[in-house]
C-alpha atoms as a printed R data frame, in Angstrom:
    type eleno elety resid chain resno       x       y       z
1   ATOM     1    CA   UNK     A     1 114.485  89.281  70.763
2   ATOM     2    CA   UNK     A     2 110.322  90.362  70.699
3   ATOM     3    CA   UNK     A     3 108.952  89.247  67.675
4   ATOM     4    CA   UNK     A     4 108.577  92.267  65.262
5   ATOM     5    CA   UNK     A     5 105.105  92.820  65.647
6   ATOM     6    CA   UNK     A     6 106.053  93.998  69.155
7   ATOM     7    CA   UNK     A     7 109.831  96.187  68.158
8   ATOM     8    CA   UNK     A     8 109.105  99.237  70.071
9   ATOM     9    CA   UNK     A     9 106.532  98.203  72.401
10  ATOM    10    CA   UNK     A    10 105.877  98.230  75.944
11  ATOM    11    CA   UNK     A    11 105.328  94.747  76.348
12  ATOM    12    CA   UNK     A    12 103.506  94.009  79.383
13  ATOM    13    CA   UNK     A    13 103.555  89.615  79.483
14  ATOM    14    CA   UNK     A    14 102.163  87.579  83.191
15  ATOM    15    CA   UNK     A    15 102.658  84.064  83.522
16  ATOM    16    CA   UNK     A    16 104.066  84.012  80.238
17  ATOM    17    CA   UNK     A    17 102.058  85.388  77.986
18  ATOM    18    CA   UNK     A    18 101.892  88.759  76.066
19  ATOM    19    CA   UNK     A    19  98.111  90.454  77.418
20  ATOM    20    CA   UNK     A    20  99.607  93.611  76.339
21  ATOM    21    CA   UNK     A    21 101.088  96.042  74.471
22  ATOM    22    CA   UNK     A    22 101.506 100.020  74.746
23  ATOM    23    CA   UNK     A    23 102.177 101.530  70.704
24  ATOM    24    CA   UNK     A    24 104.807 104.293  70.443
25  ATOM    25    CA   UNK     A    25 101.663 106.330  69.662
26  ATOM    26    CA   UNK     A    26 100.623 105.809  72.777
27  ATOM    27    CA   UNK     A    27 103.606 106.077  74.946
28  ATOM    28    CA   UNK     A    28 104.663 109.115  73.123
29  ATOM    29    CA   UNK     A    29 100.813 111.211  74.035
30  ATOM    30    CA   UNK     A    30 101.322 110.246  77.549
31  ATOM    31    CA   UNK     A    31 104.673 111.934  77.642
32  ATOM    32    CA   UNK     A    32 103.771 114.938  75.581
33  ATOM    33    CA   UNK     A    33 100.710 115.830  77.884
34  ATOM    34    CA   UNK     A    34 102.227 114.729  82.110
35  ATOM    35    CA   UNK     A    35 105.614 115.427  81.215
36  ATOM    36    CA   UNK     A    36 107.101 117.556  78.392
37  ATOM    37    CA   UNK     A    37 103.475 120.183  78.674
38  ATOM    38    CA   UNK     A    38 104.471 120.496  82.538
39  ATOM    39    CA   UNK     A    39 108.233 121.425  81.138
40  ATOM    40    CA   UNK     A    40 107.145 124.085  79.018
41  ATOM    41    CA   UNK     A    41 104.570 126.054  81.521
42  ATOM    42    CA   UNK     A    42 107.736 125.850  83.432
43  ATOM    43    CA   UNK     A    43 109.912 127.435  81.144
44  ATOM    44    CA   UNK     A    44 107.501 130.264  80.096
45  ATOM    45    CA   UNK     A    45 106.616 131.158  83.406
46  ATOM    46    CA   UNK     A    46 109.806 131.228  85.139
47  ATOM    47    CA   UNK     A    47 111.233 134.307  83.854
48  ATOM    48    CA   UNK     A    48 108.388 136.593  84.240
49  ATOM    49    CA   UNK     A    49 108.313 134.833  87.909
50  ATOM    50    CA   UNK     A    50 112.125 135.797  87.911
51  ATOM    51    CA   UNK     A    51 111.396 139.192  86.849
52  ATOM    52    CA   UNK     A    52 108.866 139.474  89.173
53  ATOM    53    CA   UNK     A    53 110.179 138.645  92.218
54  ATOM    54    CA   UNK     A    54 109.402 134.901  93.023
55  ATOM    55    CA   UNK     A    55 106.454 132.648  93.142
56  ATOM    56    CA   UNK     A    56 104.946 129.019  93.650
57  ATOM    57    CA   UNK     A    57 105.488 126.891  90.833
58  ATOM    58    CA   UNK     A    58 102.872 123.355  91.671
59  ATOM    59    CA   UNK     A    59 103.312 120.116  89.338
60  ATOM    60    CA   UNK     A    60 100.846 117.568  89.862
61  ATOM    61    CA   UNK     A    61 102.355 113.945  89.911
62  ATOM    62    CA   UNK     A    62 100.708 110.800  91.636
63  ATOM    63    CA   UNK     A    63 101.461 108.199  94.074
64  ATOM    64    CA   UNK     A    64 102.674 105.628  91.163
65  ATOM    65    CA   UNK     A    65 105.063 108.204  90.522
66  ATOM    66    CA   UNK     A    66 106.917 106.971  94.027
67  ATOM    67    CA   UNK     A    67 105.858 103.610  93.952
68  ATOM    68    CA   UNK     A    68 104.963 102.026  90.347
69  ATOM    69    CA   UNK     A    69 102.297 100.547  88.854
70  ATOM    70    CA   UNK     A    70 101.011  97.473  86.699
71  ATOM    71    CA   UNK     A    71 100.124  98.307  83.285
72  ATOM    72    CA   UNK     A    72 101.255 102.088  83.218
73  ATOM    73    CA   UNK     A    73 104.399 102.631  82.230
74  ATOM    74    CA   UNK     A    74 104.715 105.761  80.554
75  ATOM    75    CA   UNK     A    75 102.535 107.439  82.954
76  ATOM    76    CA   UNK     A    76 104.707 106.361  86.169
77  ATOM    77    CA   UNK     A    77 107.279 107.562  83.853
78  ATOM    78    CA   UNK     A    78 105.758 110.563  83.313
79  ATOM    79    CA   UNK     A    79 104.675 111.355  87.209
80  ATOM    80    CA   UNK     A    80 108.364 109.937  88.469
81  ATOM    81    CA   UNK     A    81 110.220 112.682  86.031
82  ATOM    82    CA   UNK     A    82 108.035 115.930  87.197
83  ATOM    83    CA   UNK     A    83 108.798 114.315  91.231
84  ATOM    84    CA   UNK     A    84 112.760 114.779  89.854
85  ATOM    85    CA   UNK     A    85 111.657 118.225  87.795
86  ATOM    86    CA   UNK     A    86 110.533 119.581  91.176
87  ATOM    87    CA   UNK     A    87 113.007 118.878  93.006
88  ATOM    88    CA   UNK     A    88 115.453 119.995  90.505
89  ATOM    89    CA   UNK     A    89 113.522 123.009  90.488
90  ATOM    90    CA   UNK     A    90 113.412 123.942  93.596
91  ATOM    91    CA   UNK     A    91 116.832 124.000  93.974
92  ATOM    92    CA   UNK     A    92 118.093 126.074  91.085
93  ATOM    93    CA   UNK     A    93 115.040 128.874  91.631
94  ATOM    94    CA   UNK     A    94 114.912 129.455  95.570
95  ATOM    95    CA   UNK     A    95 117.350 131.417  94.644
96  ATOM    96    CA   UNK     A    96 115.029 133.476  92.783
97  ATOM    97    CA   UNK     A    97 112.370 133.106  95.842
98  ATOM    98    CA   UNK     A    98 110.245 130.983  93.538
99  ATOM    99    CA   UNK     A    99 109.286 127.819  95.780
100 ATOM   100    CA   UNK     A   100 107.887 124.632  93.818
101 ATOM   101    CA   UNK     A   101 106.867 121.882  95.138
102 ATOM   102    CA   UNK     A   102 104.556 119.153  94.026
103 ATOM   103    CA   UNK     A   103 101.578 117.225  95.031
104 ATOM   104    CA   UNK     A   104 101.035 113.412  94.398
105 ATOM   105    CA   UNK     A   105  97.418 112.360  95.153
106 ATOM   106    CA   UNK     A   106  96.556 108.661  95.668
107 ATOM   107    CA   UNK     A   107  92.920 107.381  95.001
108 ATOM   108    CA   UNK     A   108  90.529 110.742  94.370
109 ATOM   109    CA   UNK     A   109  86.432 110.006  93.639
110 ATOM   110    CA   UNK     A   110  86.838 111.407  90.070
111 ATOM   111    CA   UNK     A   111  83.865 111.397  87.646
112 ATOM   112    CA   UNK     A   112  86.404 108.826  85.990
113 ATOM   113    CA   UNK     A   113  87.386 106.678  88.953
114 ATOM   114    CA   UNK     A   114  83.636 106.530  89.922
115 ATOM   115    CA   UNK     A   115  83.013 104.849  86.865
116 ATOM   116    CA   UNK     A   116  85.715 102.012  87.362
117 ATOM   117    CA   UNK     A   117  83.980  98.213  88.625
118 ATOM   118    CA   UNK     A   118  83.267  98.296  92.019
119 ATOM   119    CA   UNK     A   119  85.791  94.856  92.252
120 ATOM   120    CA   UNK     A   120  88.479  97.544  91.203
121 ATOM   121    CA   UNK     A   121  87.056 100.232  93.649
122 ATOM   122    CA   UNK     A   122  87.159  97.532  96.065
123 ATOM   123    CA   UNK     A   123  91.181  97.559  95.729
124 ATOM   124    CA   UNK     A   124  91.713 100.939  95.928
125 ATOM   125    CA   UNK     A   125  89.753 101.051  98.662
126 ATOM   126    CA   UNK     A   126  91.299  98.489 100.838
127 ATOM   127    CA   UNK     A   127  95.031  99.250 100.266
128 ATOM   128    CA   UNK     A   128  94.095 102.864 102.220
129 ATOM   129    CA   UNK     A   129  94.789 102.257 105.584
130 ATOM   130    CA   UNK     A   130  92.150 105.401 105.965
131 ATOM   131    CA   UNK     A   131  90.054 103.498 104.121
132 ATOM   132    CA   UNK     A   132  87.993 105.144 101.632
133 ATOM   133    CA   UNK     A   133  88.377 107.542  98.716
134 ATOM   134    CA   UNK     A   134  89.723 110.877  98.602
135 ATOM   135    CA   UNK     A   135  87.648 113.634  97.538
136 ATOM   136    CA   UNK     A   136  88.644 116.318  94.500
137 ATOM   137    CA   UNK     A   137  87.977 119.123  97.276
138 ATOM   138    CA   UNK     A   138  91.071 117.334  99.601
139 ATOM   139    CA   UNK     A   139  93.450 117.318  96.670
140 ATOM   140    CA   UNK     A   140  92.856 121.237  95.824
141 ATOM   141    CA   UNK     A   141  93.247 122.482  99.744
142 ATOM   142    CA   UNK     A   142  96.582 121.030  99.304
143 ATOM   143    CA   UNK     A   143  97.161 122.999  96.979
144 ATOM   144    CA   UNK     A   144  95.846 126.114  97.984
145 ATOM   145    CA   UNK     A   145  97.933 125.675 101.573
146 ATOM   146    CA   UNK     A   146 101.057 124.983  99.463
147 ATOM   147    CA   UNK     A   147 100.804 128.118  97.094
148 ATOM   148    CA   UNK     A   148  99.841 130.034 100.559
149 ATOM   149    CA   UNK     A   149 102.340 132.287 102.474
150 ATOM   150    CA   UNK     A   150 101.837 128.803 105.568
151 ATOM   151    CA   UNK     A   151 104.167 127.124 103.249
152 ATOM   152    CA   UNK     A   152 106.685 129.841 102.802
153 ATOM   153    CA   UNK     A   153 109.452 127.546 103.769
154 ATOM   154    CA   UNK     A   154 108.277 124.555 101.805
155 ATOM   155    CA   UNK     A   155 110.347 123.961  98.629
156 ATOM   156    CA   UNK     A   156 110.893 120.626  96.620
157 ATOM   157    CA   UNK     A   157 108.720 118.589  98.312
158 ATOM   158    CA   UNK     A   158 105.666 116.108  97.209
159 ATOM   159    CA   UNK     A   159 102.795 115.909  99.396
160 ATOM   160    CA   UNK     A   160 100.955 112.609  99.317
161 ATOM   161    CA   UNK     A   161  97.245 113.496  99.736
162 ATOM   162    CA   UNK     A   162  97.172 109.917  99.827
163 ATOM   163    CA   UNK     A   163  95.394 108.564 102.877
164 ATOM   164    CA   UNK     A   164  98.160 106.886 103.597
165 ATOM   165    CA   UNK     A   165  98.018 104.643 100.562
166 ATOM   166    CA   UNK     A   166 102.179 104.573  99.492
167 ATOM   167    CA   UNK     A   167 102.592 104.058 103.190
168 ATOM   168    CA   UNK     A   168 100.155 100.900 103.462
169 ATOM   169    CA   UNK     A   169 100.811  98.791 100.482
């Protein structure tokens, strides 16, 4: 059994030693933003989409929702759950002419990512078969395409926009 100070926390162990813990508050805040907010938004918009004759819901997942990642239990859980909701809603809402898909970005050159140590960025790039970080505009283009009529027969899909990282790891 875990020490009483570690109860109700996700514990990350490396080489037999506890290297980090996550509090309930840290866990719950990511669940609220990345998972519950997706559900609440869909719950509010779907009735209007049904009465309006259809539409498109596009969710934000992540490649880590497909393969996991060290130290990101709560984040990975939310992004995996978004994939499950996307597939479920595509099945449930398709008859109402509502398409539901998700985009799963890989390592994207955002301000946050650019602030990471060069050593970490080099590892990210080395795991990406295309050998570079993606650009935010490339993610935006994926969303625009999925929202367009050119993707009118695509539903329940998770589009990895990741430079091949999922197949390259």
